[in-house]
DRENTOR-320608 format. One record per residue: residue number from 1; x, y, z of N, C-alpha, C, CB in turn; residue in one letter. Coordinates in nm, 3 decimals, always signed. Glycine has a CB too. Layout:
REM residues N
+-----+---------+---------+---------+---------+---------+---------+---------+---------+---------+---------+---------+---------+--------+
! num !     n.u !     n.v !     n.w !    ca.u !    ca.v !    ca.w !     c.u !     c.v !     c.w !    cb.u !    cb.v !    cb.w ! residu !
+-----+---------+---------+---------+---------+---------+---------+---------+---------+---------+---------+---------+---------+--------+
! NUM !       X !       Y !       Z !       X !       Y !       Z !       X !       Y !       Z !       X !       Y !       Z !      A !
...
+-----+---------+---------+---------+---------+---------+---------+---------+---------+---------+---------+---------+---------+--------+
***
This chain:
REM residues 109
+-----+---------+---------+---------+---------+---------+---------+---------+---------+---------+---------+---------+---------+--------+
! num !     n.u !     n.v !     n.w !    ca.u !    ca.v !    ca.w !     c.u !     c.v !     c.w !    cb.u !    cb.v !    cb.w ! residu !
+-----+---------+---------+---------+---------+---------+---------+---------+---------+---------+---------+---------+---------+--------+
!   1 !  +1.012 !  +0.553 !  -0.529 !  +0.877 !  +0.585 !  -0.572 !  +0.849 !  +0.732 !  -0.542 !  +0.773 !  +0.492 !  -0.501 !      M !
!   2 !  +0.792 !  +0.801 !  -0.637 !  +0.759 !  +0.943 !  -0.621 !  +0.652 !  +0.960 !  -0.512 !  +0.710 !  +1.003 !  -0.757 !      E !
!   3 !  +0.662 !  +1.070 !  -0.438 !  +0.570 !  +1.094 !  -0.327 !  +0.424 !  +1.091 !  -0.366 !  +0.602 !  +1.224 !  -0.263 !      N !
!   4 !  +0.389 !  +1.157 !  -0.477 !  +0.247 !  +1.160 !  -0.515 !  +0.197 !  +1.022 !  -0.557 !  +0.226 !  +1.261 !  -0.628 !      T !
!   5 !  +0.284 !  +0.943 !  -0.617 !  +0.247 !  +0.807 !  -0.655 !  +0.225 !  +0.722 !  -0.530 !  +0.356 !  +0.743 !  -0.745 !      T !
!   6 !  +0.316 !  +0.734 !  -0.434 !  +0.303 !  +0.660 !  -0.309 !  +0.179 !  +0.706 !  -0.232 !  +0.430 !  +0.677 !  -0.221 !      L !
!   7 !  +0.156 !  +0.835 !  -0.230 !  +0.039 !  +0.891 !  -0.163 !  -0.089 !  +0.828 !  -0.219 !  +0.035 !  +1.044 !  -0.180 !      L !
!   8 !  -0.101 !  +0.826 !  -0.351 !  -0.220 !  +0.770 !  -0.415 !  -0.231 !  +0.621 !  -0.389 !  -0.218 !  +0.796 !  -0.565 !      Q !
!   9 !  -0.118 !  +0.551 !  -0.391 !  -0.119 !  +0.406 !  -0.366 !  -0.171 !  +0.376 !  -0.226 !  +0.022 !  +0.347 !  -0.384 !      K !
!  10 !  -0.122 !  +0.448 !  -0.127 !  -0.166 !  +0.424 !  +0.011 !  -0.315 !  +0.456 !  +0.026 !  -0.083 !  +0.508 !  +0.110 !      I !
!  11 !  -0.358 !  +0.567 !  -0.033 !  -0.500 !  +0.603 !  -0.023 !  -0.587 !  +0.497 !  -0.091 !  -0.525 !  +0.740 !  -0.086 !      M !
!  12 !  -0.542 !  +0.443 !  -0.202 !  -0.617 !  +0.337 !  -0.270 !  -0.626 !  +0.211 !  -0.185 !  -0.553 !  +0.303 !  -0.406 !      N !
!  13 !  -0.516 !  +0.175 !  -0.120 !  -0.515 !  +0.057 !  -0.032 !  -0.617 !  +0.076 !  +0.080 !  -0.372 !  +0.033 !  +0.028 !      I !
!  14 !  -0.615 !  +0.194 !  +0.142 !  -0.708 !  +0.221 !  +0.252 !  -0.852 !  +0.219 !  +0.204 !  -0.675 !  +0.357 !  +0.316 !      L !
!  15 !  -0.875 !  +0.272 !  +0.086 !  -1.010 !  +0.272 !  +0.029 !  -1.058 !  +0.129 !  +0.002 !  -1.014 !  +0.356 !  -0.100 !      E !
!  16 !  -0.970 !  +0.047 !  -0.053 !  -1.004 !  -0.094 !  -0.081 !  -1.038 !  -0.169 !  +0.047 !  -0.888 !  -0.164 !  -0.152 !      E !
!  17 !  -0.973 !  -0.133 !  +0.157 !  -0.996 !  -0.200 !  +0.286 !  -1.108 !  -0.135 !  +0.366 !  -0.869 !  -0.201 !  +0.368 !      K !
!  18 !  -1.182 !  -0.046 !  +0.301 !  -1.301 !  +0.017 !  +0.359 !  -1.270 !  +0.108 !  +0.479 !  -1.398 !  -0.089 !  +0.401 !      K !
!  19 !  -1.155 !  +0.175 !  +0.475 !  -1.128 !  +0.277 !  +0.577 !  -1.228 !  +0.389 !  +0.560 !  -0.981 !  +0.330 !  +0.566 !      A !
!  20 !  -1.258 !  +0.456 !  +0.668 !  -1.354 !  +0.565 !  +0.661 !  -1.287 !  +0.701 !  +0.657 !  -1.448 !  +0.559 !  +0.778 !      G !
!  21 !  -1.354 !  +0.797 !  +0.598 !  -1.313 !  +0.937 !  +0.599 !  -1.163 !  +0.956 !  +0.570 !  -1.346 !  +0.998 !  +0.734 !      D !
!  22 !  -1.120 !  +0.904 !  +0.457 !  -0.979 !  +0.913 !  +0.418 !  -0.952 !  +1.053 !  +0.363 !  -0.942 !  +0.804 !  +0.311 !      I !
!  23 !  -0.852 !  +1.119 !  +0.420 !  -0.808 !  +1.248 !  +0.365 !  -0.657 !  +1.253 !  +0.365 !  -0.867 !  +1.367 !  +0.447 !      I !
!  24 !  -0.604 !  +1.330 !  +0.273 !  -0.460 !  +1.355 !  +0.268 !  -0.440 !  +1.505 !  +0.283 !  -0.396 !  +1.302 !  +0.134 !      A !
!  25 !  -0.343 !  +1.542 !  +0.360 !  -0.310 !  +1.682 !  +0.381 !  -0.170 !  +1.709 !  +0.329 !  -0.321 !  +1.719 !  +0.531 !      L !
!  26 !  -0.156 !  +1.809 !  +0.246 !  -0.025 !  +1.852 !  +0.197 !  +0.029 !  +1.953 !  +0.298 !  -0.034 !  +1.914 !  +0.052 !      D !
!  27 !  +0.126 !  +1.908 !  +0.377 !  +0.183 !  +1.995 !  +0.481 !  +0.322 !  +2.045 !  +0.443 !  +0.190 !  +1.920 !  +0.613 !      I !
!  28 !  +0.361 !  +2.023 !  +0.318 !  +0.498 !  +2.054 !  +0.274 !  +0.535 !  +2.201 !  +0.289 !  +0.514 !  +2.013 !  +0.130 !      S !
!  29 !  +0.438 !  +2.290 !  +0.277 !  +0.468 !  +2.433 !  +0.285 !  +0.457 !  +2.489 !  +0.426 !  +0.376 !  +2.509 !  +0.196 !      E !
!  30 !  +0.407 !  +2.407 !  +0.521 !  +0.390 !  +2.458 !  +0.657 !  +0.466 !  +2.378 !  +0.762 !  +0.246 !  +2.458 !  +0.692 !      I !
!  31 !  +0.536 !  +2.273 !  +0.721 !  +0.609 !  +2.190 !  +0.818 !  +0.727 !  +2.120 !  +0.750 !  +0.515 !  +2.086 !  +0.881 !      S !
!  32 !  +0.826 !  +2.089 !  +0.832 !  +0.939 !  +2.010 !  +0.783 !  +0.927 !  +1.863 !  +0.826 !  +1.071 !  +2.069 !  +0.835 !      T !
!  33 !  +0.819 !  +1.829 !  +0.895 !  +0.799 !  +1.692 !  +0.941 !  +0.785 !  +1.593 !  +0.827 !  +0.677 !  +1.684 !  +1.030 !      L !
!  34 !  +0.710 !  +1.633 !  +0.727 !  +0.679 !  +1.545 !  +0.614 !  +0.619 !  +1.632 !  +0.504 !  +0.581 !  +1.429 !  +0.654 !      A !
!  35 !  +0.592 !  +1.570 !  +0.391 !  +0.522 !  +1.641 !  +0.283 !  +0.371 !  +1.621 !  +0.294 !  +0.572 !  +1.594 !  +0.146 !      D !
!  36 !  +0.331 !  +1.500 !  +0.337 !  +0.190 !  +1.466 !  +0.341 !  +0.155 !  +1.388 !  +0.468 !  +0.151 !  +1.386 !  +0.218 !      Y !
!  37 !  +0.035 !  +1.412 !  +0.517 !  -0.029 !  +1.328 !  +0.618 !  -0.148 !  +1.262 !  +0.550 !  -0.073 !  +1.412 !  +0.745 !      F !
!  38 !  -0.166 !  +1.134 !  +0.577 !  -0.288 !  +1.065 !  +0.537 !  -0.359 !  +1.027 !  +0.666 !  -0.257 !  +0.938 !  +0.446 !      I !
!  39 !  -0.487 !  +1.058 !  +0.674 !  -0.568 !  +1.024 !  +0.790 !  -0.682 !  +0.933 !  +0.744 !  -0.623 !  +1.151 !  +0.861 !      L !
!  40 !  -0.706 !  +0.828 !  +0.822 !  -0.815 !  +0.736 !  +0.790 !  -0.870 !  +0.679 !  +0.920 !  -0.767 !  +0.622 !  +0.695 !      A !
!  41 !  -0.997 !  +0.643 !  +0.916 !  -1.065 !  +0.591 !  +1.035 !  -1.105 !  +0.445 !  +1.017 !  -1.188 !  +0.675 !  +1.067 !      S !
!  42 !  -1.109 !  +0.376 !  +1.131 !  -1.155 !  +0.237 !  +1.135 !  -1.269 !  +0.227 !  +1.235 !  -1.038 !  +0.140 !  +1.174 !      A !
!  43 !  -1.357 !  +0.131 !  +1.213 !  -1.471 !  +0.113 !  +1.302 !  -1.432 !  +0.049 !  +1.436 !  -1.576 !  +0.027 !  +1.235 !      D !
!  44 !  -1.322 !  -0.027 !  +1.435 !  -1.281 !  -0.097 !  +1.557 !  -1.133 !  -0.136 !  +1.548 !  -1.369 !  -0.222 !  +1.581 !      N !
!  45 !  -1.079 !  -0.193 !  +1.655 !  -0.937 !  -0.230 !  +1.660 !  -0.902 !  -0.337 !  +1.556 !  -0.901 !  -0.280 !  +1.800 !      A !
!  46 !  -0.993 !  -0.428 !  +1.530 !  -0.967 !  -0.534 !  +1.431 !  -0.949 !  -0.473 !  +1.292 !  -1.083 !  -0.637 !  +1.429 !      R !
!  47 !  -1.034 !  -0.378 !  +1.255 !  -1.020 !  -0.312 !  +1.125 !  -0.893 !  -0.228 !  +1.121 !  -1.143 !  -0.226 !  +1.095 !      Q !
!  48 !  -0.859 !  -0.167 !  +1.233 !  -0.736 !  -0.088 !  +1.241 !  -0.615 !  -0.177 !  +1.210 !  -0.721 !  -0.025 !  +1.382 !      L !
!  49 !  -0.612 !  -0.297 !  +1.267 !  -0.505 !  -0.393 !  +1.238 !  -0.503 !  -0.431 !  +1.090 !  -0.521 !  -0.519 !  +1.324 !      D !
!  50 !  -0.621 !  -0.451 !  +1.032 !  -0.631 !  -0.489 !  +0.891 !  -0.579 !  -0.377 !  +0.801 !  -0.776 !  -0.523 !  +0.854 !      A !
!  51 !  -0.612 !  -0.253 !  +0.834 !  -0.561 !  -0.139 !  +0.756 !  -0.410 !  -0.132 !  +0.764 !  -0.623 !  -0.008 !  +0.805 !      L !
!  52 !  -0.358 !  -0.143 !  +0.885 !  -0.212 !  -0.139 !  +0.904 !  -0.143 !  -0.251 !  +0.825 !  -0.176 !  -0.152 !  +1.054 !      E !
!  53 !  -0.194 !  -0.372 !  +0.837 !  -0.135 !  -0.487 !  +0.766 !  -0.137 !  -0.467 !  +0.615 !  -0.208 !  -0.616 !  +0.803 !      D !
!  54 !  -0.249 !  -0.418 !  +0.562 !  -0.261 !  -0.399 !  +0.418 !  -0.160 !  -0.297 !  +0.367 !  -0.404 !  -0.355 !  +0.382 !      A !
!  55 !  -0.148 !  -0.185 !  +0.436 !  -0.052 !  -0.083 !  +0.393 !  +0.091 !  -0.137 !  +0.404 !  -0.067 !  +0.046 !  +0.478 !      V !
!  56 !  +0.121 !  -0.200 !  +0.516 !  +0.256 !  -0.253 !  +0.535 !  +0.291 !  -0.361 !  +0.433 !  +0.270 !  -0.309 !  +0.676 !      E !
!  57 !  +0.197 !  -0.448 !  +0.401 !  +0.221 !  -0.556 !  +0.305 !  +0.241 !  -0.505 !  +0.163 !  +0.106 !  -0.655 !  +0.307 !      D !
!  58 !  +0.166 !  -0.401 !  +0.125 !  +0.168 !  -0.354 !  -0.013 !  +0.265 !  -0.238 !  -0.037 !  +0.032 !  -0.312 !  -0.053 !      Q !
!  59 !  +0.311 !  -0.175 !  +0.069 !  +0.408 !  -0.066 !  +0.056 !  +0.533 !  -0.110 !  +0.131 !  +0.351 !  +0.072 !  +0.113 !      V !
!  60 !  +0.619 !  -0.175 !  +0.062 !  +0.739 !  -0.228 !  +0.126 !  +0.858 !  -0.139 !  +0.096 !  +0.766 !  -0.373 !  +0.079 !      Q !
!  61 !  +0.874 !  -0.037 !  +0.180 !  +0.984 !  +0.057 !  +0.167 !  +1.076 !  +0.045 !  +0.287 !  +0.932 !  +0.201 !  +0.152 !      L !
!  62 !  +1.204 !  +0.060 !  +0.266 !  +1.297 !  +0.059 !  +0.377 !  +1.274 !  +0.181 !  +0.465 !  +1.442 !  +0.056 !  +0.325 !      D !
!  63 !  +1.298 !  +0.163 !  +0.593 !  +1.292 !  +0.276 !  +0.684 !  +1.156 !  +0.305 !  +0.743 !  +1.339 !  +0.394 !  +0.616 !      G !
!  64 !  +1.059 !  +0.212 !  +0.728 !  +0.928 !  +0.234 !  +0.788 !  +0.943 !  +0.240 !  +0.940 !  +0.829 !  +0.122 !  +0.747 !      L !
!  65 !  +0.885 !  +0.342 !  +0.998 !  +0.881 !  +0.354 !  +1.144 !  +0.735 !  +0.355 !  +1.185 !  +0.956 !  +0.483 !  +1.194 !      H !
!  66 !  +0.701 !  +0.268 !  +1.280 !  +0.562 !  +0.260 !  +1.325 !  +0.555 !  +0.288 !  +1.475 !  +0.501 !  +0.122 !  +1.293 !      K !
!  67 !  +0.443 !  +0.350 !  +1.513 !  +0.416 !  +0.372 !  +1.655 !  +0.269 !  +0.345 !  +1.679 !  +0.454 !  +0.516 !  +1.698 !      E !
!  68 !  +0.239 !  +0.302 !  +1.800 !  +0.101 !  +0.280 !  +1.839 !  +0.055 !  +0.138 !  +1.815 !  +0.012 !  +0.375 !  +1.766 !      G !
!  69 !  -0.053 !  +0.104 !  +1.881 !  -0.116 !  -0.027 !  +1.872 !  -0.264 !  -0.008 !  +1.845 !  -0.093 !  -0.111 !  +2.001 !      E !
!  70 !  -0.325 !  -0.108 !  +1.788 !  -0.468 !  -0.097 !  +1.761 !  -0.547 !  -0.078 !  +1.891 !  -0.518 !  -0.221 !  +1.687 !      S !
!  71 !  -0.497 !  -0.134 !  +2.000 !  -0.567 !  -0.120 !  +2.128 !  -0.568 !  +0.025 !  +2.179 !  -0.503 !  -0.209 !  +2.233 !      S !
!  72 !  -0.473 !  +0.106 !  +2.132 !  -0.470 !  +0.248 !  +2.171 !  -0.562 !  +0.332 !  +2.084 !  -0.327 !  +0.302 !  +2.164 !      S !
!  73 !  -0.600 !  +0.278 !  +1.967 !  -0.688 !  +0.350 !  +1.878 !  -0.617 !  +0.441 !  +1.779 !  -0.783 !  +0.429 !  +1.956 !      G !
!  74 !  -0.484 !  +0.438 !  +1.778 !  -0.409 !  +0.524 !  +1.686 !  -0.280 !  +0.454 !  +1.646 !  -0.378 !  +0.663 !  +1.750 !      W !
!  75 !  -0.262 !  +0.434 !  +1.517 !  -0.138 !  +0.377 !  +1.464 !  -0.079 !  +0.478 !  +1.368 !  -0.164 !  +0.238 !  +1.392 !      I !
!  76 !  +0.049 !  +0.506 !  +1.383 !  +0.121 !  +0.599 !  +1.297 !  +0.223 !  +0.519 !  +1.217 !  +0.190 !  +0.713 !  +1.379 !      L !
!  77 !  +0.223 !  +0.540 !  +1.087 !  +0.320 !  +0.473 !  +0.999 !  +0.396 !  +0.582 !  +0.925 !  +0.248 !  +0.374 !  +0.898 !      M !
!  78 !  +0.524 !  +0.590 !  +0.950 !  +0.606 !  +0.698 !  +0.896 !  +0.688 !  +0.647 !  +0.778 !  +0.699 !  +0.755 !  +1.006 !      D !
!  79 !  +0.650 !  +0.693 !  +0.659 !  +0.723 !  +0.662 !  +0.536 !  +0.802 !  +0.784 !  +0.492 !  +0.625 !  +0.615 !  +0.424 !      Y !
!  80 !  +0.875 !  +0.842 !  +0.584 !  +0.957 !  +0.963 !  +0.565 !  +0.875 !  +1.084 !  +0.522 !  +1.065 !  +0.935 !  +0.463 !      R !
!  81 !  +0.847 !  +1.097 !  +0.394 !  +0.775 !  +1.214 !  +0.344 !  +0.624 !  +1.200 !  +0.355 !  +0.813 !  +1.239 !  +0.201 !      D !
!  82 !  +0.578 !  +1.080 !  +0.386 !  +0.434 !  +1.055 !  +0.401 !  +0.412 !  +0.985 !  +0.534 !  +0.378 !  +0.968 !  +0.282 !      I !
!  83 !  +0.328 !  +1.046 !  +0.617 !  +0.296 !  +0.988 !  +0.746 !  +0.149 !  +0.948 !  +0.745 !  +0.326 !  +1.088 !  +0.862 !      V !
!  84 !  +0.124 !  +0.821 !  +0.774 !  -0.011 !  +0.766 !  +0.773 !  -0.061 !  +0.756 !  +0.917 !  -0.015 !  +0.626 !  +0.702 !      V !
!  85 !  -0.176 !  +0.818 !  +0.943 !  -0.239 !  +0.812 !  +1.075 !  -0.366 !  +0.730 !  +1.062 !  -0.270 !  +0.956 !  +1.130 !      H !
!  86 !  -0.370 !  +0.616 !  +1.130 !  -0.487 !  +0.530 !  +1.130 !  -0.551 !  +0.538 !  +1.269 !  -0.450 !  +0.382 !  +1.093 !      L !
!  87 !  -0.677 !  +0.576 !  +1.273 !  -0.746 !  +0.599 !  +1.400 !  -0.874 !  +0.517 !  +1.410 !  -0.778 !  +0.746 !  +1.416 !      F !
!  88 !  -0.915 !  +0.490 !  +1.534 !  -1.055 !  +0.457 !  +1.556 !  -1.129 !  +0.590 !  +1.546 !  -1.080 !  +0.383 !  +1.696 !      T !
!  89 !  -1.258 !  +0.585 !  +1.523 !  -1.335 !  +0.708 !  +1.508 !  -1.326 !  +0.795 !  +1.633 !  -1.481 !  +0.676 !  +1.476 !      K !
!  90 !  -1.329 !  +0.733 !  +1.749 !  -1.324 !  +0.808 !  +1.875 !  -1.190 !  +0.881 !  +1.891 !  -1.346 !  +0.713 !  +1.994 !      E !
!  91 !  -1.081 !  +0.814 !  +1.862 !  -0.948 !  +0.875 !  +1.876 !  -0.928 !  +0.985 !  +1.773 !  -0.838 !  +0.769 !  +1.863 !      Q !
!  92 !  -0.978 !  +0.964 !  +1.654 !  -0.963 !  +1.066 !  +1.551 !  -1.038 !  +1.193 !  +1.590 !  -1.015 !  +1.015 !  +1.416 !      R !
!  93 !  -1.156 !  +1.176 !  +1.644 !  -1.233 !  +1.291 !  +1.689 !  -1.163 !  +1.360 !  +1.807 !  -1.376 !  +1.247 !  +1.730 !      E !
!  94 !  -1.107 !  +1.281 !  +1.897 !  -1.040 !  +1.336 !  +2.015 !  -0.916 !  +1.419 !  +1.976 !  -0.999 !  +1.223 !  +2.110 !      Y !
!  95 !  -0.829 !  +1.363 !  +1.890 !  -0.705 !  +1.432 !  +1.854 !  -0.725 !  +1.539 !  +1.747 !  -0.603 !  +1.332 !  +1.806 !      Y !
!  96 !  -0.825 !  +1.525 !  +1.663 !  -0.867 !  +1.625 !  +1.566 !  -0.750 !  +1.688 !  +1.488 !  -0.944 !  +1.734 !  +1.636 !      D !
!  97 !  -0.670 !  +1.604 !  +1.424 !  -0.556 !  +1.652 !  +1.347 !  -0.596 !  +1.743 !  +1.232 !  -0.476 !  +1.536 !  +1.294 !      L !
!  98 !  -0.715 !  +1.723 !  +1.178 !  -0.762 !  +1.811 !  +1.071 !  -0.768 !  +1.956 !  +1.119 !  -0.901 !  +1.766 !  +1.020 !      E !
!  99 !  -0.809 !  +1.976 !  +1.243 !  -0.816 !  +2.112 !  +1.297 !  -0.675 !  +2.165 !  +1.326 !  -0.901 !  +2.114 !  +1.426 !      K !
! 100 !  -0.591 !  +2.082 !  +1.385 !  -0.454 !  +2.125 !  +1.417 !  -0.379 !  +2.164 !  +1.290 !  -0.377 !  +2.013 !  +1.490 !      I !
! 101 !  -0.399 !  +2.089 !  +1.182 !  -0.332 !  +2.114 !  +1.055 !  -0.426 !  +2.180 !  +0.954 !  -0.277 !  +1.982 !  +0.997 !      W !
! 102 !  -0.513 !  +2.267 !  +1.001 !  -0.614 !  +2.329 !  +0.914 !  -0.554 !  +2.418 !  +0.805 !  -0.710 !  +2.410 !  +0.999 !      S !
! 103 !  -0.429 !  +2.459 !  +0.820 !  -0.364 !  +2.540 !  +0.716 !  -0.314 !  +2.455 !  +0.600 !  -0.248 !  +2.618 !  +0.775 !      D !
! 104 !  -0.317 !  +2.324 !  +0.615 !  -0.269 !  +2.234 !  +0.509 !  -0.369 !  +2.228 !  +0.394 !  -0.244 !  +2.092 !  +0.564 !      A !
! 105 !  -0.317 !  +2.201 !  +0.275 !  -0.404 !  +2.181 !  +0.158 !  -0.458 !  +2.039 !  +0.161 !  -0.327 !  +2.207 !  +0.025 !      K !
! 106 !  -0.588 !  +2.022 !  +0.137 !  -0.648 !  +1.890 !  +0.130 !  -0.631 !  +1.834 !  -0.011 !  -0.799 !  +1.896 !  +0.170 !      K !
! 107 !  -0.591 !  +1.708 !  -0.017 !  -0.572 !  +1.638 !  -0.143 !  -0.691 !  +1.545 !  -0.163 !  -0.437 !  +1.557 !  -0.144 !      I !
! 108 !  -0.758 !  +1.552 !  -0.278 !  -0.874 !  +1.464 !  -0.300 !  -0.834 !  +1.318 !  -0.307 !  -0.945 !  +1.504 !  -0.427 !      P !
! 109 !  -0.922 !  +1.233 !  -0.255 !  -0.897 !  +1.088 !  -0.258 !  -0.925 !  +1.037 !  -0.398 !  -0.984 !  +1.013 !  -0.153 !      V !
+-----+---------+---------+---------+---------+---------+---------+---------+---------+---------+---------+---------+---------+--------+
***
């Protein structure tokens, strides 16, 4: 699956599951970690689990690497060229990846 197609698919899944403040950052020109980061917020740990489950169920690609638990407030899902960061609102504000990656291009949802 092409990266931009996968990017849009994941963002649509998150939007359908009522994730908050969904943004995608194109980091391809400033990092070798990935091409895109997707950031989304959840109101609580239960919603965080629901977001993770929805993405995992609908995007079945080999090589998925996951880190974090809903109880920590941050789940990372690594689809090689696309890294999905799911946060509680508090953790997202604390880590402020938008500021750290402020040189990245924002992709509209």
